[in-house]
C-alpha positions as a printed NumPy array, in Angstrom:
array([[-17.323,  10.412,  -2.187],
       [-13.681,  10.12 ,  -3.138],
       [-12.072,  13.038,  -4.922],
       [-10.52 ,  10.758,  -7.529],
       [-11.963,   7.718,  -9.3  ],
       [-11.772,   4.234,  -7.899],
       [-10.151,   2.048, -10.533],
       [-10.573,  -1.667, -11.036],
       [ -8.134,  -4.263, -12.324],
       [ -9.736,  -3.858, -15.775],
       [ -8.507,  -0.232, -15.801],
       [ -4.88 ,  -1.21 , -15.197],
       [ -1.976,  -2.448, -17.25 ],
       [ -1.266,  -6.149, -16.643],
       [  1.826,  -5.411, -14.547],
       [ -0.221,  -3.141, -12.254],
       [ -3.138,  -5.504, -11.595],
       [ -1.449,  -7.055,  -8.513],
       [ -1.694,  -3.637,  -6.848],
       [ -5.37 ,  -4.458,  -6.325],
       [ -4.743,  -7.769,  -4.577],
       [ -6.597,  -6.236,  -1.62 ],
       [ -9.865,  -4.968,  -3.07 ],
       [-10.219,  -1.902,  -0.838],
       [-11.125,   1.704,  -1.587],
       [ -7.706,   3.038,  -0.623],
       [ -5.912,   0.837,  -3.146],
       [ -8.534,   1.526,  -5.835],
       [ -7.752,   5.237,  -5.452],
       [ -3.978,   4.927,  -5.201],
       [ -3.714,   2.948,  -8.439],
       [ -4.503,   6.179, -10.281],
       [ -0.706,   6.456,  -9.937],
       [  0.682,   2.895,  -9.975],
       [  4.22 ,   3.98 ,  -9.04 ],
       [  2.939,   5.79 ,  -5.952],
       [  0.667,   2.85 ,  -5.099],
       [  3.625,   0.48 ,  -5.38 ],
       [  5.799,   2.641,  -3.095],
       [  2.981,   3.064,  -0.582],
       [  2.258,  -0.655,  -0.566],
       [  5.924,  -1.501,  -0.051],
       [  6.166,   0.226,   3.309],
       [  2.655,  -0.839,   4.286],
       [  3.513,  -4.466,   3.542],
       [  6.71 ,  -4.26 ,   5.592],
       [  4.8  ,  -2.84 ,   8.546],
       [  2.184,  -5.582,   8.325],
       [  4.446,  -8.565,   7.631],
       [  8.086,  -7.702,   8.315],
       [  8.246,  -5.498,  11.371],
       [  9.986,  -6.649,  14.528],
       [  7.422,  -4.837,  16.67 ],
       [  4.871,  -7.118,  18.308],
       [  1.794,  -7.247,  16.045],
       [ -0.675,  -6.336,  18.792],
       [  1.425,  -3.321,  19.786],
       [  1.719,  -2.293,  16.138],
       [ -2.049,  -2.392,  15.721],
       [ -2.59 ,  -0.439,  18.932],
       [ -0.232,   2.283,  17.65 ],
       [ -2.11 ,   2.417,  14.33 ],
       [ -5.463,   2.489,  16.091],
       [ -4.261,   5.301,  18.333],
       [ -3.363,   7.416,  15.307],
       [ -6.666,   6.563,  13.612],
       [ -8.627,   7.485,  16.74 ],
       [ -6.824,  10.79 ,  17.257],
       [ -7.165,  11.748,  13.591],
       [-10.86 ,  10.774,  13.65 ],
       [-10.175,   8.779,  10.503],
       [-13.203,   6.555,   9.886],
       [-11.382,   4.548,   7.231],
       [ -8.235,   3.899,   9.248],
       [-10.113,   3.255,  12.466],
       [-12.605,   0.804,  10.978],
       [-10.009,  -1.112,   8.984],
       [ -7.619,  -1.47 ,  11.887],
       [-10.253,  -2.439,  14.428],
       [-10.903,  -5.415,  12.132],
       [ -7.204,  -6.03 ,  11.413],
       [ -6.362,  -5.534,  15.091],
       [ -8.675,  -8.384,  16.047],
       [ -6.657, -10.63 ,  13.727],
       [ -3.473,  -9.718,  15.612],
       [ -4.672, -10.058,  19.189],
       [ -6.258,  -6.676,  19.914],
       [ -9.293,  -7.185,  22.134],
       [-12.383,  -5.114,  22.803],
       [-10.899,  -4.38 ,  26.234],
       [ -7.761,  -3.031,  24.5  ],
       [ -9.854,  -0.765,  22.27 ],
       [-11.917,   0.508,  25.192],
       [ -8.686,   1.187,  27.112],
       [ -7.2  ,   3.021,  24.098],
       [-10.25 ,   5.291,  23.989],
       [-10.014,   5.929,  27.737],
       [ -6.243,   6.54 ,  27.57 ],
       [ -6.901,   9.035,  24.753],
       [ -9.098,  10.97 ,  27.192],
       [ -6.237,  11.012,  29.701],
       [ -7.68 ,   8.287,  31.901],
       [ -5.502,   5.613,  33.456],
       [ -6.511,   2.072,  32.569],
       [ -5.542,  -1.483,  33.424],
       [ -3.894,  -1.879,  29.999],
       [ -0.479,  -3.486,  30.305],
       [  2.35 ,  -0.959,  30.818],
       [  4.092,  -1.607,  27.475],
       [  0.858,  -1.128,  25.547],
       [  0.164,   2.094,  27.487],
       [  3.652,   3.321,  26.591],
       [  3.162,   2.473,  22.906],
       [ -0.131,   4.404,  22.894],
       [  1.569,   7.371,  24.552],
       [  4.346,   7.317,  21.951],
       [  1.792,   7.149,  19.109],
       [ -0.092,  10.104,  20.623],
       [  3.143,  12.09 ,  20.773],
       [  4.05 ,  11.273,  17.165],
       [  0.554,  12.323,  16.101],
       [  0.737,  15.593,  18.056],
       [  4.214,  16.291,  16.681],
       [  6.955,  16.882,  16.234],
       [  7.911,  13.483,  17.663],
       [  8.208,  11.262,  20.713],
       [  9.253,  13.128,  23.854],
       [ 12.63 ,  12.346,  25.399],
       [ 11.208,  10.636,  28.515],
       [  8.808,   8.487,  26.499],
       [ 11.572,   7.475,  24.119],
       [ 13.849,   6.508,  27.019],
       [ 11.054,   4.418,  28.52 ],
       [ 10.516,   2.681,  25.161],
       [ 14.235,   1.885,  24.939],
       [ 13.985,   0.225,  28.351],
       [ 11.261,  -2.218,  27.239],
       [ 11.747,  -2.686,  23.48 ],
       [ 14.812,  -3.59 ,  21.458],
       [ 16.182,  -0.965,  19.093],
       [ 14.687,  -2.443,  15.882],
       [ 11.244,  -2.521,  17.533],
       [ 11.584,   1.105,  18.639],
       [ 12.47 ,   2.087,  15.064],
       [  9.527,   0.061,  13.749],
       [  7.176,   1.748,  16.232],
       [  8.333,   5.206,  15.125],
       [  8.038,   4.265,  11.442],
       [  4.585,   2.747,  12.031],
       [  3.142,   5.726,  13.91 ],
       [  4.71 ,   8.186,  11.455],
       [  3.532,   6.284,   8.37 ],
       [ -0.019,   6.075,   9.669],
       [ -0.027,   9.805,  10.438],
       [  0.634,  10.196,   6.721],
       [ -1.985,   7.577,   5.825],
       [ -4.78 ,   9.337,   7.728],
       [ -3.928,  12.6  ,   5.984],
       [ -3.929,  10.87 ,   2.599],
       [ -7.304,   9.285,   3.364],
       [ -8.769,  12.637,   4.413],
       [ -7.291,  14.539,   1.467],
       [ -8.591,  12.052,  -1.104],
       [-11.838,  11.546,   0.858],
       [-11.568,   7.775,   0.646],
       [-14.875,   6.061,   1.442],
       [-15.239,   3.379,   4.096],
       [-16.46 ,   0.149,   2.514],
       [-19.829,  -1.096,   3.744],
       [-18.232,  -4.228,   5.222],
       [-16.225,  -2.069,   7.653],
       [-19.138,   0.072,   8.847],
       [-20.016,  -2.24 ,  11.78 ],
       [-16.656,  -1.363,  13.375],
       [-17.503,   2.343,  13.217],
       [-20.883,   1.64 ,  14.763],
       [-19.339,  -0.458,  17.531],
       [-16.739,   2.198,  18.378],
       [-17.998,   5.575,  17.115],
       [-15.975,   8.747,  17.403],
       [-17.16 ,  11.258,  20.008],
       [-19.341,  14.02 ,  18.668]])
């Protein structure tokens, strides 16, 4: 159960109603502070629609953070979103295996992106060698977008955990398909 109330459009001033364009628990909680919700949504929208980073790679980085953080909300939402951007079941299975330190047949750039996301999550940032390898395969704007994406989603999973945001019933099948280890 969330630590703060979920608001609906009826609870908001007219100028804040668009903040609930996506009817999800996270947004229903964030609109308790419309200015914060607006700021949060601005960066989130850029990462979803404006980034130069390949969409599949972006989703793999987000999924990696969600998996490592054991964030049911983030994981379930981005398994679904990932499918929309080219992430496959084989990619997700490889991400889980790579997280255990296993080598997979995942393409080398995707493996590197996952490694970078793991390093951002572990902190304090991407190791020198990993960063150099990224620079060799991605242009500079895409490297920046990868760092911003992984860093932002590290913050998102902490926000979700701190506010105890509930996973919507429609996303539960993704948690059942790919459960966290016990």
